[in-house]
TIFI-183319 format. One record per residue: z, x, y of N, C-alpha, C in turn; residue in one letter. Coordinates in steps of 0.02 Angstrom, whole numbers, plus 50000, padded with zeros to 5 digits. Layout:
BEGIN
ZXYZXYZXYA/...
//
This chain:
BEGIN
475765009747745476225014547772475995018547829M/475405017347864475425021947934475505017147983E/475415011947973475725003948018476365006448008K/476775007747986477515007347963477885011248001R/477365020047997477685024748028477535024148095N/476975019648122476885019548191477545015748212S/477715012148197478245005048230478745010048211L/479145012948176479555016748168479615024648237I/479125024948239479015030048286479125024948361F/478725019848370478895017148440479555013148446I/479935012348386480495010848397480955015348433S/480915021748386481265028348416481275029148491F/480495027848507480365028048567480695025848628I/480695017448613481075014648660481855016648660L/482055017548590482995018848586483115024748630L/482805029848639482785036748671482785032748765V/482275030748756482215027648847482605022348860S/482885018448821483525013448839484145017748836C/484435023448810484805027848801484775032148863S/484105034548890484235037548938484345034549008K/483965027549012484025022549071484925021949065V/485215019349039485825019449019486345024049027N/486205031449045486575037249062486195035049151I/485705036649143485435037049236485865030749257E/485985026549251486445019049277487195021649276N/487435025749217488045026449219487985032349290E/487565036749265487755040549333487825040349391N/487385037149412487175032349472487865027849509K/488105024149457488955020849467489395027949480A/489485032549433490095037449440489755038149532M/489265041449538489025043649607489405038249656M/489045033249647489125026549698489975027049710D/490425027349640491195026349672491505033749694R/490975039149696491405045449724491235044449793L/490555042449814490565040549884491055036649909R/491245030849864491545025549907492305029649917E/492545033749866493215037649860493105042249925K/492515045149943492525050250008492665047550069K/492225039050051492425036250109493005032950142E/493325029850074493845027150098494585034750128S/494355039650082494935045050103494585046150184T/493985048550200493995050250264494075042950315E/494085038950301494465032450341495325033150352K/495605033850275496215035850284496445043050359L/495945047450324496315052150377496075052150439R/495595048150464495465045450544496215043250570I/496325037550499496955032750525497795036550542E/497705041050485498465045150496498195048950541K/497665052250567497595058550618497795064850576E/497725063750535497585070150455498135072350455E/498675067850465499345071550441499475065850387V/499775068850317500165064450305501035066250282L/501435062650275502105062550251502275063250193Y/502885066350155503195065250088503095057950058L/503345052550105503435046350073502765042250083D/502155044650129501495040750109501155044450061E/501285051950037500995053549981501275052149902C/501955049249906502045046949856501915041049844I/501925035149900501595028649907500915027849889D/500665032449913499835032449898499795034049821L/500175037349784499965041249712500445035449675A/500815031849682501135028149651500665018449654L/500065019549705499725013249732499275015149681K/499025022249685498185023549651498005030049598N/498735032849567498635036249518498325034649474N/497765035649431497465034049378497935033149318T/498525038049299498915036749255499285030249261Q/499575029349322500165023749318499535017349316I/499075019649342498505012749323498465009149240K/498165015549218498125014949132498685013349102L/499455016149132499935011649085500205005549101K/499715001649150500074995949183499294992049120E/498794994549106498264991749086498854990649009I/498984995248987499364996248930500004992048926E/500294987848975500684984648956500604978048969S/499994978048993499664969848975499474968648921Q/499054974448896498654973848809499354973548759I/500014976948779500554974148728500924967548758A/500874963748794500984959248811500544952348763K/500014956448773499424949548753499304950548672I/499604959048645499724957148587500404952248553D/500824952948606501364948248559500944942448585K/500624939948621500504933048631500144930848556N/499684936948520499344935248481499804934248411I/500264937248402500754937748338501254930948363S/501254927948402501654922448425501094916148395F/500564917348417500094912548364500094911848303G/500374914048259500464915548191500974910648172N/501264906448214501714901248218501434895748229F/500874895048248500594888748264500124887348218L/499854880448211499294876848175498634879448186P/498344884248121497604882748122497074878148112K/496654878148166496494870748162495684874348179I/495104871748099494594875548095494034868248096S/493434868648107493144863548099492224865248081A/492124859548024491304864647990490844858248001M/490174859348032489634854948046489104858748014Y/488714855647989488124856547954487474849847934S/486934851647941486534847847953485884852447903I/485494848247846485084850547807484604848147784S/484044849047787483394845447802483174850447734E/482704844047683482354848847630481584844947632L/481264847747599480454847047600480324840547565D/480664839147515480584834147473481124831147459R/481314825247408481904824547367482004827647306Y/482734828947299483014832447234483094826647189M/482834827247117482954824547080483394826647017S/483474820046966483724824246905483624820846845A/483094822046797483074819446735483424819546687T/483514813846653484074812946599483714808146540I/484084811346480483634809446428483924800746407P/483574799246384483864791346371484124790746302A/484464787746285484784786646214483904783946167P/483914784846111483294783346084483494775046047D/483374769546072483564763946037482784758446057V/482514756146013481924751146038482194743346007T/482054738446043482164731746052481614727946001L/481854724145962481524720345892481064714245947G/480874711045913480734704445912481054699645924V/481264696246005481854692846010481344684646038L/481574680745986481264673546004480394673446007G/480194678345977479414677445981479244684146018G/479504684046063479374689346105479574695246077I/478864700346085479124708946079479134711846157T/479934713746156480044717546213479924727546198L/479724728146262479484735646258480244739746241P/480004745546231480474751246217480854753546283S/481414755846290481634760846344481344766946349L/481304768746405480874774046436481294781446393P/480814784946359481284793146345481614796946385V/481564795446457481884802046513482164793346588T/482584796046609483014793246666482894797246713L/482554795246789482684800446843483094796546896T/483444801046927483794799546967483874804147040S/483914800647093483844805947171484524807847172R/484554813947176485204819847176485414820047248M/484954822747269485144824247346484704819447409V/484704818547473484404816747498483774821047548D/483544819447553483064825247576483264827547647K/483754823947681484134827647736484814823747751D/485314827547758485954825547735486504830047793F/487014826547788487614831447837488004832247817R/488554841547817489074840847783489644841947849N/490274840847850490654840547897491364843147876Y/491724845347900492604844647885493034848147958A/493644845147929494244846147979494784850547936L/494974854747955495584858547921496054859947958N/496884858747956497264860947978497734864547930A/498204868747962498424873147923499084875847954Q/499854873947933500224877247987500724881247927L/500924886347942501324891547899502054888647883P/502334885547841503184883147826503644892047823I/503404893947788503694898547753503404907147735F/503194909847804502784916347811503284920747846V/503904925247801504314928447859503984934347880P/503504939147858503064942047887502764941447972A/502814933047957502674932548023503004932648086T/503724932548052504484934048113504394938548132W/504364944848080504694951148106504074954148132F/503634952648126502864955248191503034952748247L/503034947548251503464943648335503844948148350Y/504374948948322505044953948344504744962748370S/504264964948309504044969848318503674971948378A/503064965648414502504966448430503044962748517R/503714960148519504254960948556504514966548608E/504564971348568504874978948557504314981348601K/503764981448574503314984148580503154983948676G/503014980248685502944977048744503484979648791E/504264979548766504904984048804504724991248817N/504334994748755504124998948734503485002248815I/503214996348820502684998948860502714998648930S/503294992748941503644995349012503954999249036L/504505003048977504795008048980504375014649003Y/503775015048956503365018348966503025018149058T/503095014349068502655010749126503135015949178E/503715012849174504445014949233504235023349238D/504115026749159504365034049149503765036049185L/503105034349163502445038349208502735037249287T/502795031949324502775031649387503335038649412K/504105039249373504235044349395504165051449380K/503905053049328503475057249311503135059249378M/502555055049407502075055649467502245057549514I/502985053849515503075052349594503515062049608K/503725063849504504205070849514503515074749531L/502935074549503502415078849526502335078549595K/502125073549619501715072749697502375076449720V/502965076949722503545081649773503465088849751I/503215090049693503545096749685502735100349692S/502175096949703501625097349717501665098549793E/502015093849850502015092549928502405100049915Y/502855101149909503445106849933503035114849919Y/502715114349880502425120949817501765122449883Y/501495115549913500895119849975501315119850019I/501955116950055502575119450098502535128250096M/502535128050020503075136150008502305140450026A/501825136449996501065142450012500895142450081L/501035137150111500845138950186501365142650218T/502185144450209502455148150229502345153950220S/502255157150136502015160250122501205163950166E/500825159150185500185160250213500395164750295K/500785160450343500975163350380501455169550394M/501475171650356502135177950325501605184650307V/500975181050283500455187050265500155188350311L/499915181850345499615183950417499995188750465E/500375188150467501005193050511500945199850458K/501135200850404501105207250379500475207950402E/499795206450373499095207550397499135211950451Y/499225209250506499095210050592499695217950591D/500375217150544500715224350548500345229750519Y/499955227950468499815233550435499335236350465A/498745230850503498225234550553498745237450605Q/499105237650623499345240750682499405248050672K/499865245950593499855253450573499335257250543L/499015254250545498335257850512498075263450575N/497945258750628497725259950702498175266850725K/498785265750712499155271150743499205276450694N/498895275250638498765281250593498095285750597A/497725282650618496905286550646497075288350716K/497685286350760497655291250822498095296750799L/498715295550743498945301750732498655305950696A/498025303650654497515307050603497155313250670L/497115309950701496515312750743496915319550792K/497705316950800498015322650862498375327850778T/498155324850723498525331450664499085328950657G/499515323750688500205323250678500395320650602S/499965317950568499945313450482499415319450455I/499565319050379498865320250353498435315450324L/497815315550286497365310850284497705306050223K/497825308150172498065306050131498555300150160W/498955300650214499625296650253499215290150285Q/498645294750331498025287550333497955283350290E/497485286050220497145282750176497885276550150E/498215278750149498945274250148498865268350156E/498895267950236498665262750293498235259850261T/497775263850248497095258850254497235254150187E/497665257150130497565255450067498025247350085L/498535249150135499125243550141498635236550188L/498025237350227497795235150264497445228650198V/497135235050149496755229050117497155225450062Q/497535227850039498205223250004498525217250039Q/498475217550095498775211850118498105207550155K/497525209850146496885208050152496775202150093E/496795204850039496895204249974497425198949955N/498035198249986498445193449962498235187750008A/497805189150063497855182550110497255178150056L/496845180950028496345178250005496705174249952K/497005177149894497305174449853497695166449872N/498075169149928498355164249947497965157349964N/497475157649998496875153350018496765150749964D/496635153549912496235152249839496835145549809R/497405148549808497955144649768498035138549821D/498135139649887498175131449927497615127549903L/497095130449917496485126049918496655120749848K/496655124749776496655120349729497525116349718I/497945120049774498665114749762498555108549788A/498255108649834497925101449890497475098649868K/497095101649811496455098749780497085094549722M/497465097449703497955092849651498415087249674N/498705088749738498925082849757498325077249773L/497985076949797497345074949842497065070049768M/497115074849714496925068949643497385064649630N/498035065549640498595064349604498815056949648D/498625057549725498655050949749497985047449747M/497535049749720496895045149707496305046049764G/496375052149807495985053049852495385058649849L/494815059449871494455062849869494815070149878D/494635074849837494975082149835494485086249889P/494105083449925493725087249954493905086650032N/494355081250051494605078650109495175083450107V/495165086350193495815089950230496205085750238E/497065087550228497455083650257498045090550286F/498505088250338498925092750338499445089550333R/500055093450304500535090050256501325093550309F/501645090250319502395089350363502955092250322V/503285097350352503975098650305504575092950327I/504665089950260505125082850248505855087850282P/506005081650325506705081950338507095083350278E/507725090750285508215091150251508615087250257E/508775084950184509445079650178509825083350124T/510555082150150511235084250093511215080150048D/511275083249971511455077549935512065080049895Y/512495075249894513135074649848513135075849782K/513325080949765513175081349678513865077949644L/513625072349604514175071249579514395074549524P/515195072849475515205076449422514735078849349P/514745082449336514375084849281514345078449216L/514935077149201514865071349168514785065949167E/514785062849250514195056449279513625059149264D/513315064049269512785066149294512305063649191V/512705064749149512705066449069512875059949069V/513155055449071513145050049062512635045249092Y/512505045449150511725042449188511455044149150D/511285049049115510535051949108510565047449041A/511205047649004511015043348932511025036148939L/511345032448990511035024448995510405023049035I/510125027049083509525026149111508825029649086N/508895033649047508635037649000507875033249003S/507235031749008506695027848991506765030848912E/506605038548906506315038548830507025037648777L/507385036848791507965033348749507805028448738I/507565023448786507525016348776507025017648730K/506625018248765505975019148696506085021048640I/506555025348624506675026448543507145022648534N/507665018448553507985012248538507485009048508H/506795007148539506375000648532506145004248465N/506045008148462505525013648394505885010348321L/506765013048347507095011048272507055005048265V/507165000748313507154994348292506394991148257A/505884992648295505304992548257505354994148194I/505345001248187505305002548119505834997848060S/506604995848085506714992048046506414985948048K/505994981848076505574977348077504874977848019D/504744983848023504354987747965504624986547904K/505384985847905505474986347830505474979547807I/505744975847854505844969947842505314965547808K/504724966747856503884965047823503704967647751I/503734973947737503814976347684504014974347641A/504614969247643505054966747606504854959147586M/504574957447652504194949147638503724948947591S/503194956947562502984954947515502874953147463S/503604953047447503964952347372504194944847364F/504034941147435504464933747436503774928647432L/503744923547417503324918247430503124915247498P/502534914247499502274910247567501924904247556Q/502154899647593502104893747578501884890947642I/501164886047647500964884047708500684876547697S/500654872447736500524865147722499664865147763L/499404861547718498624860847735498404852547736N/498154850847795497674843947788496974843647820A/496914840547807496124837347846495584832047825G/495144832247843494454828547815493914831647807V/493594829147735492854832747727492454825947699V/491994827647748491344822847725490604826047710G/490374819547694489514822147687489204816147702T/488304818747730488094811647755487374808347682G/487484812747611487354809847573487534802647538I/486824797747577486934790947555487204786347493S/487234789547437487424787347371488114787747362Y/488514794547400489104794147393489484789447418L/489944788147380490574781747400491154783447379N/491664785447426491794785247522491304792347532P/491154792547599490664797647619491324802247646Q/491924800647666492154806447679493124804147650N/493454807647630494114810147605494534813747661I/495134811747655495594814347686496044815547632L/496414822847660496714827247598497444829147644F/497774830547596498504834547621498744838247564G/498844846147563499144849547533499724853847545A/500114857647501500384860447525500404868447471I/500354872647487500034878247437500524884947469N/500514887647393501134893247388500614899547351G/500864905847373500604910447372501194916047336F/501064919847302501764924547274501384929547232L/501264936947256501044941047245501454944047180S/501344944047129501664946647048501604955847052L/500804955647053500724964247045500254965747057F/500254971147114499714973547135499604981247120N/499744984847091499464991647090500274994547112G/500654991347104501274994047145501224996547219F/500834993547267500624992447306501244991747350K/501454984547355502014982947405502714989547382D/502704989047331503364994547322503325001847362V/502685004247363502385009247420502435008747467N/502465003547488502385000247562503005002547592E/503684997647544504334996747562504265003747560Y/504305008347520504795015947531504375019447564K/503655018747603503325021947677503955019847718K/503955013347736504335009147792504985012147777A/505275013447737506075017447732506175025047765K/505685028347746505465035947753505265035147854L/504965031347873504755031647926505385028847947Q/505485024747955506395022147980506875028747993S/506895033347930507435037847932506895042147978E/506385044147984506205048748046506255047748111A/506035039048121506265036448190507105038148234T/507655039348162508155040248176508215048248214Y/508045050648168507955058548180507715059648246L/507055057448279506735056148327507145057048397Q/507605049648376508035046548431508515049748446R/508835054448396509485058548390509215065748442E/508675068648420508425073648447508215072648527D/507865066148546508105063048615508495064648642V/509005061348619509745061148656509795067048666I/509915073948605510135076648634509825082748691M/509185082748678508575083748738508765080948791N/509015075548803509085069948855509865074548914T/510405075948851511105079048859510795086848891I/510365090848860510215097248892509995096648957I/509415094248941509035092749009509365091749055S/509915084149068510425083149111510845090149134A/511205093249094511425099549095511165104849131V/510255106349110510035110949150509835109049214N/509915103549222509505099149299510235101949336S/510725099249304511165100649349511455107849376Y/511235112949325511405116849345510825121649383N/510225119749379509705122149451509865119049494N/510095112749504510405110549587510775115049613V/511435115949558512045121749573511655128749609E/511255131549568510845137149581510585137649651K/510195131149673509785129449710510065130649766S/510735128849759511245127549802511625135249853I/511665138049788511825144649795511315151049831E/510635148649791510165153749830509915151149892D/510075146349901510005142449971510585146550021K/511175146250011511605149450053511465155750047K/511155160349999510975167250020510375168250057L/509885165050037509395164150100509345165350162A/510005159150187510465157650234510565163850277D/511055167950230511375171550251510945177850274L/510225178150207510005184550224509525183750287N/509385178550309508895176750365509335178850421Y/510175176150433510535176650482510525185950501S/510675191250447510565196850449509965198850469V/509315199050448508815198850479508565198250546A/508905192150551508735191650651509245193650688E/509775195250656510335200850711509935207850699K/509605209650646509145216750644508895217450680K/508345212550688507835213950731508025211650811F/508355207750821508705208850908508895215050917K/509345219450864509565225950882508965230050885Q/508575229950840507925234350829507445234450930K/507645226650931507385224951021507615227251060K/508115230051060508545232351103508575239651097L/508515242951039508385251351028507875252151069E/507265249651059506665249451098506635249951162V/507025244251180507085244251249507255250751299E/507865253551236508115259251282507925266151253V/507615266351218507035272551185507265274551128G/507815272351099508145274451013507675274950962S/507165268750977506905265850912506115267250946A/505565265150896504815266650898504665258850883T/504205256450902503745251050901503615249550825D/503645256650783503535255850729504095251250679T/504855253950715505425251550676505355243150691D/505185243850752505385235250773504875229950726L/504215234550734503815227950664504005227550616L/504215233350598504695231650500505145226050523K/505415228750580506235222950576505785215050572A/505235215350621504995208750628504475205650566M/504305211150524504085209250471504735206650399S/505305209850408505685209150375506195200750374E/506085200250460506305193050488505935188550467L/505215188650451504615182750441504905182650365E/504795189350322504965188450248505685183950226K/506195185350269506795181050265506785174450268A/506365172550350506225165550352505865161850297E/505325165750268504895162050219505405162550151S/505805166250137506255165150083506645158550097I/507155158450162507685152650186507085145450165K/506385145450177506125138850172505875139250109Q/505665145050061505625141949989506185139449961K/506815141849959507455140149934507595133249980A/507495132850012507465122950055507085119849987E/506315121449984505895117549946506305116249868Y/506365124349856506805124449794507295118349764K/507705117549833508315115749833508135107649837Y/507695104449871507235097349872506935096549803S/506695100249766506215099849692506975097649654V/507365101649658507845102049601508375095049591S/508405093849663508835086749661508295082149642V/507685080949663507185074749640507175074849562E/507065082449534507265080849464507665078949436T/508355080349467509165077149443509055070849452L/508895067549491508835061149519508285055149479K/507915058849453507355054949412507795055649340M/508305059749316508575060349240509055055549270L/509435052649309510115047849302509885042649338I/509495042149379509155035649414508985030349376E/508945023949385508425018849365507745019949380K/
//
């Protein structure tokens, strides 16, 4: 017992040590992959001179994004599944060969008939033995068999192949949809970074403006022109702008890391991003948008195939009530010496029909019918959601166009106001504080104008994703 416990303890130690080595190896491999990613990203940074354009970001994401790679693998698996199901139509050939060796011959003892021979011609013959012994199996022998089976009438295989074929289509549509979503995500993150960068520039100028106000307030407090609480108010404004800058830096850092990760690059490597050139999009009629969204939507195509698969499942369930017929042929043989012949060719037609299996087939059929109804309802929801999404995206583009016009007008007014204040300062009818305030309003208007342009670009890309192939 003690020896047994010692063996168990040693086995446990070996198992734990092996697990520890595996974890260490996996951690080492993970660190090596991260190091390689950092090196390749640094090489790209030098090659691109630390600047990445939107089109380059999209291309990198479509090439390196892990979600896209995962969907490509799933598409390959779906294709292999279809090929596996096609194998059910082909003959199945199996072979068997075995060698047996015994330590002695095996024999059988059979009782002999109770017969005694008399005297014949003066000669007395001996009686037959009481038992007869015969060898049954050789000391060493071989068995072999070659069998081929071909399905003749097995309906389930036909419907299974049809379902697998539709499953491959679904995986391809899913891959295309994933690429669209990653592209849209990259575009949204890129413009979000642009918006945060624009906001940072405004915040920096507002921070300088607040510091100048605070400096003027301190001087005014010394001369008794203002009260203490008024100076403290400007001090609070400086702290608020400083805090806003810190929050902007945090948001900008996370936004850049998310974009770098979606491109399959090291998130810690810094790149600069350039504002894309503005392009005008000719908005098509709403009816055309809805129609194109219904025709080109990958989600609807996926659900069309899901409905078709549910019909195949019903047919598979119905095929359980039908007979299954297959053709078998082959040869079997043995190396036992006393058998003659030692190999035999055979052929057979096998039929199988399930008569009763506890209502399993009936319930499987009912389940397939209900699942088919569910897929019809799901497809209806997807169609309606696609229509709503198309209308919503269309409205977002229209709204972004209107916001963009208002932002342009607001910027134009702020620019004229700043020029007017500048002239008033020159003639002495306005103070530097008034000019700084007008400058701050102009910078805010410029930031709002840029954000409106970014929002317009993202809304257009979202609409394109819905209606284009």
